[in-house]
C-alpha positions, 0 to 999 in steps of 0.5 A, a space after each residue: 280776064 275781065 270780071 263777068 258778073 256784078 259786084 252786087 251779085 258777088 256780094 250776096 252770100 249763098 245759103 250755107 245750108 244748101 250744101 248740107 241740104 244737097 248732101 242730105 238729099 244725096 243720102 236720101 236718094 241712096 235709101 237713107 232715112 233723113 230727118 229734115 229739120 233745116 228748112 223753114 217750111 211747114 210740113 203741112 200741105 196747103 189747107 184743102 179749102 185754099 186748094 179748092 179755091 185755087 182749082 176753081 180759079 183756074 177752071 174759071 179762067 183767072 189766069 191773067 194779070 191783076 192790078 199791080 196792087 193786087 185783087 181789090 177783093 183780096 186787099 179788102 179781105 186782108 183789111 178785114 183780117 186786121 179788123 178781126 184779129 187786131 181790132 185795126 182799121 186798115 184801109 185796103 188802099 194801103 195794102 199791096 199784094 206781092 209775090 211772097 214776103 220777098 216781094 214786099 221786102 223788095 218794094 220797101 227796100 227800093 222805096 226807102 233805101 238810097 245807094 250807100 244808106 242802110 237799115 239797122 238789122 238784128 244779128 242773128 236774123 233772116 239773111 235775105 233781108 241784108 241781101 235785098 238791101 245790097 241788091 238796091 245798093 244799100 246796106 245792112 248795119 248788123 247789130 249784134 244781139 244776144 239772149 239778154 235782149 231776146 235777140 231783138 233790137 232795142 232803143 238803146 241799141 238803135 241809139 248806139 249804132 245809128 249814124 249819118 247813113 242810117 235811114 231806118 230799122 227792120 225788125 222781125 216779130 216773131 223772128 227767124 231764127 230765134 222765134 222771139 217777139 217784140 211786145 207792144 211796149 217794145 214796138 212803141 219804144 222802137 217807133 219813138 226812137 226811130 221817129 226822133 231820128 227821122 228813120 223808117 220802121 219796117 216790121 217783118 210780121 211774116 210769122 204772125 199767127 204762129 205764136 204760143 201762149 201769147 199773141 203777137 201785136 202788129 206794129 200798126 197798133 202803135 205806129 200807123 206810119 210803119 211799113 209791115 211785111 207779111 206773107 201767106 207762106 207760114 201761118 197760111 201754109 201757101 209757101 209754093 204759091 208765092 204770095 205776100 203783102 205790104 201795108 204802107 202809109 197812104 202817101 207811099 202807095 203811089 210810089 210803091 204801085 209804080 215800083 210794083 208795075 215795073 218790078 213784077 207787074 202783079 202777084 200770081 193771079 191764081 194764088 190771089 184767088 186761092 188766098 181769098 179762102 184763107 180767111 174763111 172760118 173753116 180754113 182758119 179752124 184748120 190753121 189754128 189746129 196746125 198752130 197747136 200742133 207746132 206748139 206741141 212740137 216746140 214743147 217737146 223739142 225745147 226741153 229735149 235739146 236742153 237735156 242733151 246739153 244744147 243751150 237755148 237761153 230764150 224760150 221762143 214764143 213764135 215761128 217754128 225754130 229753136 236757136 241753140 248754142 253748141 259751145 258745150 260740145 266744142 267745134 264749128 257749127 258747120 262741121 257740127 251740122 255735117 257730122 250729124 248729116 253723115 253719121 245720123 242723117 239728121 239735118 239742121 242749119 248752121 248759124 252762119 246762115 243768119 249773120 256773124 255774131 257768135 254764128 260759129 257756135 249756133 245752129 237752128 232747128 226747125 220743128 217742121 216734123 211731127 213729134 214722132 219724127 222729132 223723137 227719132 231725131 233727138 235719139 239720133 242726136 244723142 247718139 251722134 254726140 257720143 261720136 262727135 269730135 270737134 276736129 274730126 271734119 
């Protein structure tokens, strides 16, 4: 029988956590109290000023296509945010508003990666990055990284893994699943290393704003030619609104605009109007309060898991994840996650969803529940460890 579907589709892996999530939802539907620490989505609803702005946009009839690059006033507001937060002068003409951060990644990959070429990516890392590269017939050159380099690419690793098919590197700061940052000197060193090889630097800054005890610098502070991916989903709490942006070098904008026109026409108009409220002082005050709440959660969960025996070698400085080594307990990470769903009704994510390097004995916890729920989760995990048998599942 002839193959019905494309090789590209078959090469893109599913999220392993979705099978676990489906089971967790079954248990929840059956009346069990499931604590969800598996999905990278804040538990807060969108802030009220943003919701009101979206409602006003609908009432005013803002339901039509916008320009492919996005509403001019929103691009100006984003530029103003860079000026206020980073002291950067970013021309609004360089900003493209996209359907989520995924839309920004799709544009960048389509523009920069020819068939057979690749970007260097840290392993572990966000899996959709490599899948988008496969979608445009490129590839991800996965570079194993560990706690010795804080799970981030370094110039030395770029030099070691660069080859004739390399055209750039995609790094994330803060990173998913590890929560680690690239500081300004590290971004500058990577930029220099890539420019020496004629490569592009692409930086995922989607978790900017969610940092604890430090600020995450933008790559634009050290490299005005870098491509920046960002989103309204995480810090701004607009996950379901599907809105992000891309900052690109001025010369790349006409090509990116052409791609946007063909790939998705425009980002959702109602979401764009709603997002104008993101930068109002009242909204930012709410978002900062939520950031402090995430820090409280991290500061509780990190030592609590370590006390149970989870090895978390690097303290995360951003995002809302803990990437934990379960070697002390033995067994496979997927079976480990299944055990805790079935016995204790606590859901978290196996390392297989984030790459290949040592993935079988890592798991990710998302601290997207309040501290009381995290305390309940820790109590259940402590109990579940007593019944865990590595070969049981």
